[in-house]
Structures are given as structure tokens and as C-alpha cells.
C-alpha positions as CSV (number, residue, x, y, z in Angstrom):
1,M,0.0,0.0,0.0
2,E,1.4,3.4,-1.0
3,T,2.3,5.5,2.0
4,K,1.1,9.1,2.1
5,L,1.7,11.8,4.7
6,N,-1.2,12.4,7.1
7,S,-2.4,16.0,6.8
8,N,-5.0,17.7,8.8
9,P,-7.8,18.4,6.2
10,N,-8.6,21.7,8.0
11,K,-5.1,22.9,7.0
12,T,-5.4,22.0,3.3
13,K,-7.6,24.9,2.4
14,L,-6.6,28.5,1.9
15,N,-7.0,30.2,5.3
16,I,-7.5,33.9,4.7
17,A,-6.7,34.5,8.4
18,N,-3.1,33.4,7.7
19,F,-2.6,36.3,5.3
20,T,-2.6,40.1,5.4
21,S,-3.9,42.4,2.7
22,N,-2.7,45.8,4.0
23,L,-0.3,46.2,1.0
24,P,-1.2,49.4,-0.9
25,N,1.9,49.1,-3.1
26,F,1.5,45.5,-4.1
27,E,-2.1,44.2,-3.8
28,G,-3.6,44.0,-7.3
29,L,-0.2,44.5,-9.0
30,S,0.2,42.7,-12.3
31,L,3.3,40.8,-13.1
32,L,4.8,40.0,-16.5
33,D,2.3,42.1,-18.5
34,G,-0.8,40.9,-16.7
35,K,0.1,37.2,-16.7
36,Y,-0.2,37.1,-12.9
37,T,-2.1,39.3,-10.5
38,I,-1.1,39.6,-6.8
39,Q,-3.9,38.9,-4.4
40,L,-2.7,38.6,-0.8
41,K,0.6,38.7,1.1
42,M,1.4,35.4,2.9
43,N,2.1,35.6,6.6
44,V,5.2,33.5,6.2
45,K,8.6,34.4,7.7
46,S,11.2,34.9,5.0
47,G,14.4,36.8,5.6
48,E,15.1,37.6,2.0
49,A,11.7,38.1,0.3
50,D,8.0,38.7,0.6
51,L,5.7,35.9,-0.5
52,Y,2.3,36.6,-2.1
53,I,-0.6,34.6,-3.4
54,C,-1.1,35.4,-7.0
55,T,-3.4,34.1,-9.7
56,D,-3.0,33.6,-13.4
57,K,-5.6,34.4,-16.0
58,K,-7.4,31.1,-15.4
59,G,-7.7,31.8,-11.7
60,N,-5.1,29.2,-10.7
61,R,-3.1,30.0,-7.6
62,H,0.6,30.5,-7.5
63,V,3.2,32.0,-5.2
64,A,5.1,35.1,-6.1
65,K,8.4,35.5,-4.3
66,I,9.5,39.1,-4.5
67,Y,13.0,39.7,-3.2
68,R,13.8,42.7,-1.0
69,R,17.2,43.4,-2.6
70,K,17.7,44.2,-6.2
71,D,20.8,42.0,-6.3
72,A,19.4,39.2,-4.2
73,V,19.4,36.5,-6.9
74,K,22.1,35.9,-9.4
75,P,20.7,35.8,-13.0
76,E,22.7,32.7,-13.9
77,L,21.2,30.9,-10.8
78,V,17.6,31.7,-11.8
79,E,18.4,30.7,-15.4
80,T,19.8,27.4,-14.2
81,L,17.0,26.8,-11.7
82,S,14.2,27.6,-14.2
83,K,15.4,24.7,-16.4
84,L,15.3,22.1,-13.6
85,K,12.6,19.4,-14.2
86,S,12.2,16.9,-11.4
87,P,9.2,15.4,-9.6
88,Y,11.0,16.3,-6.3
89,I,11.9,19.9,-7.1
90,A,9.3,22.7,-7.0
91,E,9.5,24.2,-10.5
92,I,10.2,27.9,-11.0
93,Q,7.3,28.6,-13.3
94,D,8.3,32.1,-14.3
95,Y,10.6,34.9,-13.3
96,G,11.3,38.5,-13.9
97,T,11.7,41.9,-12.2
98,E,9.3,44.4,-10.9
99,H,10.5,47.9,-10.2
100,E,14.0,46.4,-10.5
101,Y,13.4,43.9,-7.8
102,P,13.7,40.2,-8.9
103,F,10.8,37.8,-8.4
104,V,10.0,34.2,-9.2
105,I,6.7,32.5,-9.6
106,L,6.4,29.2,-7.7
107,P,3.6,26.5,-7.4
108,Y,1.1,27.0,-4.6
109,F,1.0,24.0,-2.3
110,V,-2.3,23.4,-0.6
111,N,-0.8,21.3,2.2
112,G,2.0,23.7,3.0
113,S,5.5,22.6,4.2
114,L,6.8,20.1,6.7
115,A,7.4,22.9,9.2
116,G,5.8,22.4,12.6
117,K,4.8,18.8,11.8
118,T,6.0,15.4,13.1
119,Y,5.8,12.1,11.4
120,S,6.3,8.4,12.1
121,S,9.5,6.6,11.3
122,D,7.5,4.8,8.5
123,E,6.4,8.0,6.9
124,I,9.9,9.4,7.1
125,R,11.3,6.2,5.5
126,D,8.7,5.7,2.8
127,V,8.0,9.3,1.7
128,I,10.2,12.0,3.1
129,V,13.7,10.4,2.8
130,P,13.4,9.0,-0.8
131,C,11.9,12.2,-2.1
132,V,14.4,14.6,-0.5
133,S,17.4,12.4,-1.3
134,N,16.4,12.1,-4.9
135,G,15.7,15.9,-5.1
136,L,19.2,16.7,-3.6
137,R,20.8,14.2,-6.0
138,Y,19.2,15.9,-8.9
139,L,20.2,19.4,-7.7
140,H,23.8,18.3,-7.1
141,E,24.1,16.6,-10.4
142,N,23.0,19.9,-12.0
143,G,25.6,21.9,-10.1
144,I,23.3,23.3,-7.4
145,I,24.0,23.4,-3.7
146,H,20.8,24.3,-1.9
147,K,22.4,25.6,1.4
148,D,19.2,25.8,3.4
149,I,17.5,22.4,3.7
150,K,15.0,22.5,6.6
151,P,11.3,21.6,7.1
152,S,9.9,24.9,5.9
153,N,11.7,24.4,2.5
154,L,10.2,21.0,2.0
155,M,6.7,21.1,0.6
156,I,4.0,18.5,0.7
157,A,2.4,17.6,-2.7
158,D,-1.3,18.2,-2.9
159,D,-2.0,14.4,-2.9
160,G,0.3,13.9,0.1
161,G,2.3,11.3,-1.8
162,K,5.6,13.1,-2.1
163,I,7.8,16.0,-1.0
164,L,9.3,18.7,-3.1
165,I,12.3,20.9,-2.4
166,I,11.6,24.6,-2.6
167,D,13.3,28.0,-2.0
168,F,16.6,28.2,-3.7
169,G,17.2,31.8,-2.8
170,I,20.6,31.2,-1.2
171,S,21.5,28.3,-3.5
172,S,24.8,28.5,-5.4
173,V,25.9,27.1,-8.7
174,K,29.1,25.0,-8.3
175,S,31.9,26.2,-10.5
176,D,34.2,23.2,-10.4
177,G,32.3,20.3,-8.9
178,Q,34.2,20.6,-5.7
179,S,34.0,22.8,-2.6
180,V,32.9,26.4,-3.0
181,I,33.8,29.4,-0.7
182,L,30.6,31.5,-0.4
183,T,28.8,33.9,1.8
184,K,26.5,32.4,4.4
185,T,23.7,35.0,4.0
186,G,20.4,33.4,4.9
187,M,21.7,30.2,6.4
188,S,19.8,28.6,9.3
189,P,22.4,27.8,12.0
190,E,20.3,25.1,13.7
191,Y,20.4,23.0,10.5
192,S,23.9,24.1,9.2
193,A,26.8,21.7,8.9
194,P,29.9,22.6,10.9
195,E,31.9,23.5,7.8
196,T,29.4,26.1,6.6
197,F,30.2,28.3,9.6
198,N,33.6,28.7,7.8
199,N,31.8,29.7,4.6
200,V,32.5,26.3,3.0
201,Y,29.5,24.7,1.3
202,L,29.6,21.2,-0.1
203,T,27.1,18.8,-1.5
204,E,27.6,17.0,1.8
205,S,26.5,20.1,3.7
206,D,23.0,19.6,2.3
207,F,22.9,16.0,3.5
208,Y,23.9,17.2,7.0
209,S,21.0,19.6,7.0
210,L,18.7,16.7,5.9
211,G,19.9,14.7,8.9
212,I,19.0,17.5,11.3
213,T,15.7,17.9,9.5
214,L,14.8,14.3,9.9
215,Y,15.5,14.4,13.6
216,E,13.1,17.4,14.0
217,L,10.4,15.7,11.9
218,F,10.4,12.8,14.3
219,T,10.9,14.5,17.6
220,G,9.4,17.9,17.0
221,H,12.5,19.9,17.8
222,T,16.1,20.2,16.5
223,P,18.8,18.3,18.4
224,F,20.7,21.5,19.5
225,A,18.2,23.5,21.5
226,L,21.1,25.8,22.4
227,A,21.1,27.3,19.0
228,G,18.8,30.1,20.0
229,T,21.1,31.3,22.8
230,L,24.6,30.8,21.5
231,S,26.3,33.2,19.2
232,E,27.1,31.9,15.7
233,E,30.7,31.3,16.5
234,Q,29.8,29.5,19.7
235,M,27.2,27.5,17.9
236,A,29.8,26.5,15.3
237,A,32.2,25.2,17.9
238,Y,29.4,23.4,19.8
239,A,28.0,21.7,16.6
240,S,31.5,20.7,15.5
241,V,32.0,18.3,18.4
242,Q,28.7,17.7,20.2
243,N,27.0,14.4,19.5
244,I,23.3,14.4,18.6
245,P,21.3,13.3,21.6
246,F,18.9,10.4,21.0
247,S,16.3,9.1,23.4
248,E,16.2,5.4,24.4
249,N,13.1,4.8,22.4
250,F,14.4,6.5,19.2
251,P,14.1,4.0,16.3
252,E,17.5,2.5,15.7
253,R,17.3,2.4,12.0
254,L,16.4,6.1,11.8
255,K,19.1,6.9,14.3
256,L,21.6,5.2,12.1
257,L,20.6,7.3,9.1
258,I,20.8,10.6,11.0
259,Q,24.2,9.7,12.5
260,G,25.5,8.9,9.0
261,L,24.2,12.1,7.5
262,T,25.5,14.3,10.3
263,Y,29.0,12.8,10.5
264,K,31.3,15.8,11.0
265,D,34.8,14.6,9.7
266,L,35.1,15.4,6.0
267,S,38.7,14.2,5.7
268,N,37.6,11.1,3.7
269,R,35.2,13.1,1.5
270,G,34.9,11.6,-2.0
271,K,36.2,8.2,-0.9
272,Q,33.1,6.2,-1.4
273,N,34.7,3.0,-0.3
274,N,35.7,4.5,3.0
275,P,33.0,4.1,5.6
276,N,34.3,7.0,7.7
277,R,32.7,9.8,5.7
278,R,29.4,11.7,5.7
279,W,26.7,9.8,4.0
280,N,25.2,10.9,0.6
281,W,22.4,9.7,-1.6
282,Q,24.2,6.4,-2.4
283,D,24.3,5.5,1.3
284,I,20.7,6.6,1.6
285,E,19.8,4.1,-1.1
286,K,21.5,1.3,0.8
287,W,19.7,2.4,4.0
288,L,16.3,2.4,2.2
289,N,17.1,-1.1,0.8
290,G,17.7,-2.4,4.4
291,E,21.3,-3.1,3.9
292,E,23.5,-3.7,6.9
293,M,25.5,-0.5,7.6
294,T,27.8,0.9,10.2
295,V,27.9,4.4,11.8
296,P,30.9,6.4,10.3
297,G,33.8,6.4,12.7
298,E,32.9,3.2,14.5
299,L,34.3,0.6,12.1
300,S,37.6,-0.7,13.6
301,G,40.0,-1.1,10.7
302,F,39.3,2.3,9.3
303,E,38.9,4.3,12.5
304,N,40.2,7.8,11.7
305,Q,43.1,6.3,9.7
306,A,45.3,8.7,11.5
307,D,49.0,8.8,11.2
308,Q,50.1,8.1,14.7
309,R,53.7,9.5,14.3
310,T,53.5,12.2,16.9
311,V,57.3,12.8,17.5
312,F,58.8,15.5,15.2
313,T,62.1,14.9,13.5
314,I,62.7,18.7,13.8
315,P,61.3,20.6,16.7
316,F,59.0,23.6,16.2
317,D,60.1,26.8,17.9
318,F,57.1,28.6,19.3
319,I,56.6,31.9,21.0
320,T,53.6,32.1,23.3
321,D,51.1,35.0,23.6
322,R,53.2,36.0,26.6
323,N,56.4,36.1,24.5
324,E,57.8,32.9,26.2
325,R,59.8,30.7,23.9
326,V,59.1,27.0,23.9
327,R,60.4,24.1,21.8
328,L,57.7,21.7,20.6
329,S,59.0,18.2,19.8
330,N,55.8,16.2,19.4
331,L,52.3,16.7,18.2
332,A,50.7,16.6,21.6
333,D,52.7,19.5,22.9
334,F,52.2,21.3,19.6
335,T,48.4,21.0,19.8
336,Y,48.4,22.1,23.5
337,A,50.6,25.2,22.7
338,F,48.5,26.3,19.8
339,G,45.2,25.6,21.7
340,T,46.2,27.7,24.6
341,N,47.7,30.6,22.6
342,W,45.1,31.5,20.0
343,V,46.6,34.9,19.0
344,R,50.1,33.5,18.0
345,G,48.8,30.2,16.9
346,R,46.2,31.6,14.4
347,K,48.8,34.0,13.1
348,L,51.3,31.2,12.3
349,I,48.5,29.2,10.7
350,G,47.4,32.1,8.5
351,R,50.9,32.8,7.3
352,G,51.4,29.2,6.2
353,F,54.2,28.4,8.6
354,V,52.4,25.4,10.1
355,S,51.5,23.7,6.8
356,A,55.1,24.2,5.6
357,F,56.4,22.7,8.9
358,F,54.2,19.6,8.5
359,K,55.3,19.1,4.9
360,K,58.9,19.1,6.1
361,Q,57.9,16.3,8.6
362,D,56.3,14.4,5.7
363,L,53.0,14.7,7.6
364,F,51.1,15.7,4.5
365,D,47.6,14.8,5.9
366,L,48.3,17.3,8.7
367,A,49.5,19.8,6.2
368,D,46.3,19.5,4.3
369,L,44.3,20.1,7.5
370,S,46.3,23.2,8.2
371,M,45.8,24.5,4.7
372,D,42.0,24.0,5.0
373,C,42.2,26.3,8.0
374,E,44.2,28.8,6.0
375,E,41.6,28.8,3.3
376,A,38.9,29.5,5.8
377,N,40.8,32.6,6.9
378,V,41.6,31.0,10.3
379,T,38.3,32.0,11.8
380,G,37.5,30.8,15.4
381,P,35.4,27.8,14.2
382,A,38.0,26.8,11.6
383,Y,40.9,27.0,14.1
384,F,38.8,25.1,16.7
385,R,38.2,22.3,14.1
386,L,41.9,22.1,13.2
387,L,42.9,21.7,16.9
388,T,40.2,19.1,17.4
389,L,41.4,17.0,14.5
390,L,45.1,17.4,15.5
391,E,44.1,16.2,19.0
392,K,42.6,13.1,17.5
393,Y,45.9,12.3,15.9
394,T,47.6,12.3,19.3
395,G,45.1,9.7,20.7
396,R,43.8,12.2,23.2
397,A,40.4,13.8,23.4
398,N,40.9,17.4,24.7
399,F,39.1,20.4,23.2
400,Y,40.4,23.9,22.9
401,W,38.4,27.1,22.8
402,Q,39.7,30.7,23.3
403,N,43.0,29.7,25.0
404,K,41.4,27.2,27.3
405,A,41.7,23.4,27.3
406,F,38.7,21.2,28.1
407,G,38.9,17.5,29.0
408,N,35.5,16.6,27.6
409,L,32.4,17.9,25.8
410,T,30.6,18.6,29.1
411,E,33.3,21.0,30.2
412,L,33.3,22.7,26.8
413,S,29.5,23.0,26.7
414,S,29.4,24.5,30.2
415,E,32.0,27.1,29.1
416,L,30.0,28.0,26.0
417,L,26.8,28.3,28.0
418,N,28.4,30.4,30.8
419,S,29.9,32.8,28.3
420,C,26.6,33.1,26.6
421,Y,24.6,33.7,29.7
422,S,27.1,36.2,31.0
423,T,26.3,38.5,28.0
424,I,22.5,38.4,28.6
425,P,21.4,41.6,30.5
426,N,19.5,41.2,33.8
């Protein structure tokens, strides 16, 4: 029997109470030479545009998304998106400009989005996962990274039988098929992959957001409730290391999928045969087929695949933030020194001294990690991630944040919370 999403029939009709019509400048406005007429403004939160119900000449409803900035949407992006044809992608039916402001015409979905709704594990497995996975696969194969996958951007088809991805306002066209350094305007921190806080967006970043979305669709909330109280930089550090909490009665198979989609270490990205990498559509297919799978990072034989050579053949001379000279002869001391001296450490990373040093030691994997941090402009989250990965190579599990060392995640979380609460006015 075909699975369909349960929808409250009272919510499937246009509810005028959900819209406002006090728009003297836009109500009744004709778009594209009278092809569409704006009727009502939708009471929907959107940081980059206003959404309106509009009708065509036959009286059919559509959604007009009018952006608030004249340069909000790149022309090449709209051109690419308008050509996309997939049963899992909400089609851009038309586009143009009005008073120099860009707009797109989208389908009107009677059942709305997945936002604010919860579903059974069967509904998630049979309808939501295959639809969104296939939609992301199609986008990625066409050079599009969505960058904002979340429940409100996943629409329910009018028959309840499938899900369509919508809202490509902050999407980006990949230029080389690899990673892209972009702005993070419009990103939703609660759903964002750790690397995106460093302005690095990958196809894997969309799958991370899908994992967080699936968690919310089952539980009714995102896994990191702290997102609303932490600063973006604190949230980046927290999400980089914090494990997603699962209740005892959380379905094991769904838990496995979410853990695979939200795996943080991207060092094995692109190595499909290595189980220690974030899952993509191919792994989702295996999961849907019921194949036996292992959570990334837990398979003994591949675990981290770290080079355990921690003694340097040539010591690294380091001057601390207090102008004290120390000689670092192993990776453990090196990581501790850089973790507790953020000013000098970040400066040396940014100038390329560290990556050059690791190359001289023939530690090319560590050099690559250092260069990743350089490319991300050695931001706090990027530096934190580098230190965390270096620490893993030593076999220890300390965490470093703003010159302090923490022995476990609980200590780090407490520090982030305390620093957050200390800034809240009484």
C-alpha cells in the first residue's frame, strides 16, 4: 500500500486569516504584462523576500516570491533553476523583475510545508527520505548546492504522496564540482553543517541539513536547542563536536541514518569505499534497501586512519602569547601550545608556517588540515576544528576554545553556556 503523509484536512484549504492584505503598493499588482495578479501577502517568515498569493488568467493560484534586494538573486542561478525538471523539485514557473526587484513564480501547495509537523518513522522512511534524497541528488548533479534544507523548505504535494524541495534563494551554482567558498547569507544555524560556519559549502552540507531535519520531523525539535542562545561562532564550535542526543526509544534504523548524514569529519570526502565519511544519496539508497550499515567512525580497521607519528624529527620553535619561547618536539605539545595561545597560533597558521612545517615532517595529511584552516581565513570555528582534528591524531580527546583546554564535551558545553549567559542583560 502506498504511503502518504497524514495531513489535517482543515489545513489543506486557503485560510485567509493566515494572510494580510494591507499592502497598498502590491495588492492587485500585475506581473509579466498581466500574466499574474497579486492577491494577498502570505504571513510566512522569509528573511530575503516577501511571498504573495497570486493568480493567473485562469484563476489558478501560484506564489510570487519578490526579493527585497535588487541584487538578491544571481541571474545565472535563476536561469539554471528555471530549467530544472524533477518530480522532487518545486518548479520555477516564471521569473522577472518588478521595479528592478527580482521575483520568481512558484507553485502554490495546498498542504504547505513540513514545518511544525511530526511524522512516524515509517512516513519518514517511505515518503520523506526518498523524495528529498532524490531531489538533492538531482540538484547536485546539476551543479546546485541548496544551502538551506529545513522543514519549511520541503513542501507536501497536494496528494500527500511526495515531498518537493523549494526555496533556492541562497543556493549556489558550483563552479568546479568541488567545494565552494561562499557567503552564508540566509543560512539557518540550527540546520547548518559545521563546515558552513567557515563559509565552506559542499554537497555533503545539504545532507547534513537533511539529517537535522529528519531528527526534527520525528521529535518535533532540533537536536541542539542551544542554537537560539549561542552566538554563531559559539554554535559553530558546539556543533563541531557535540554528539546528537537520542532518546532510548528512538528508532535504531532512523538513528543510524541521522548519524551517517551528520558525521562531521570530512577528511575522507569523496572516498566512497571508506565508511568514515558523511553519507550521501548512495548511502541513503542502501539504507532504504535495508542493507547492513555501520555508523561512520565506528568501524575498527578504518577508524580515523590517523598517522600516529607524533614525534617530530625537527622541533617547532614557538613563542607564546606572553612572549615565552618553547620548543615543541611532538604533536601533543604542539596542539596544546596552539590551543592555549590563540593569538600567536592563528597568526602562524594564517601565514602558512604550520602547513610548511608539517610538509617538512612528511605529515602531508596534517599539512592538508592546516591549509584547510588557512583557506577558511583561520576563523575561530576553523581553528577550533583544526585543533580538534590534531588532537585526535595524538590519541587524546581534549578540546580547545579561546586559550582554554577542556577534557571533555561537558566542560566545553558548560563554558559556552556560561559565556553566553554572561552576556545576557539582567
